[in-house]
C-alpha positions as CSV (number, residue, x, y, z in Angstrom):
1,M,-2.5,-19.3,27.4
2,E,-4.7,-19.8,25.1
3,K,-5.1,-18.2,21.6
4,P,-8.0,-16.1,20.6
5,N,-10.4,-17.0,18.5
6,P,-10.8,-14.1,15.9
7,T,-14.5,-13.2,14.4
8,K,-15.0,-13.5,10.9
9,L,-16.4,-9.9,9.6
10,S,-17.0,-8.7,6.2
11,E,-17.0,-5.1,6.5
12,K,-16.8,-2.9,4.0
13,K,-14.7,-0.2,6.0
14,R,-13.7,0.0,9.4
15,I,-12.9,3.7,10.3
16,Y,-10.8,4.9,13.3
17,T,-10.7,8.3,14.9
18,F,-8.4,9.1,17.7
19,P,-7.8,12.5,19.8
20,N,-6.8,15.4,17.9
21,N,-9.0,14.0,14.8
22,N,-6.3,11.3,13.7
23,I,-7.5,8.2,11.7
24,I,-7.0,5.2,10.5
25,V,-9.2,3.4,7.4
26,L,-8.9,-0.1,6.9
27,E,-10.9,-1.5,3.8
28,N,-12.4,-5.3,3.6
29,V,-12.2,-6.1,6.9
30,T,-12.3,-10.0,7.1
31,E,-11.5,-10.4,11.2
32,L,-11.0,-9.6,14.3
33,I,-9.2,-9.8,17.5
34,V,-10.0,-7.9,20.5
35,S,-7.0,-8.5,23.3
36,E,-7.0,-8.2,26.9
37,S,-5.5,-5.4,26.8
38,G,-8.3,-3.5,24.1
39,N,-5.8,-3.8,21.2
40,H,-7.9,-5.0,17.6
41,R,-6.0,-6.9,15.5
42,I,-7.6,-7.1,11.8
43,K,-6.7,-8.8,8.9
44,T,-8.3,-7.1,5.2
45,K,-7.9,-8.5,2.3
46,S,-7.4,-6.9,-1.4
47,D,-7.8,-8.7,-4.9
48,E,-4.6,-11.2,-3.4
49,E,-2.7,-9.7,-0.9
50,I,-3.6,-10.5,3.0
51,S,-2.7,-7.3,5.3
52,L,-2.6,-7.3,9.8
53,H,-3.0,-4.1,11.7
54,I,-2.4,-3.6,15.3
55,I,-5.1,-0.7,16.2
56,P,-4.0,0.4,20.0
57,T,-6.5,1.4,22.6
58,G,-7.3,4.8,22.7
59,W,-9.6,5.4,19.8
60,I,-12.8,7.8,20.7
61,H,-15.1,7.0,17.5
62,L,-15.1,3.9,15.2
63,E,-17.6,3.8,12.5
64,I,-18.8,0.9,10.5
65,K,-19.5,0.9,6.5
66,E,-21.9,-2.1,5.5
67,S,-24.4,-3.2,3.4
68,E,-26.4,-5.1,6.3
69,W,-25.1,-4.4,10.2
70,T,-26.5,-5.8,13.0
71,V,-25.8,-4.7,16.4
């Protein structure tokens, strides 16, 4: 199985909203991989710390905060 290549990003904030208004907020998003199941694997970076997150499918809204954004 081939390992997917991450999409490089420089997002200030990514906000996932799930049913029942459950919200996950990620700041300083640097990489994204969308798996075949639809899960999002995300890398964030603060001053000296790198964190990895897995966001499950099922979110109903995604908001991205960025100074420049293209569709």
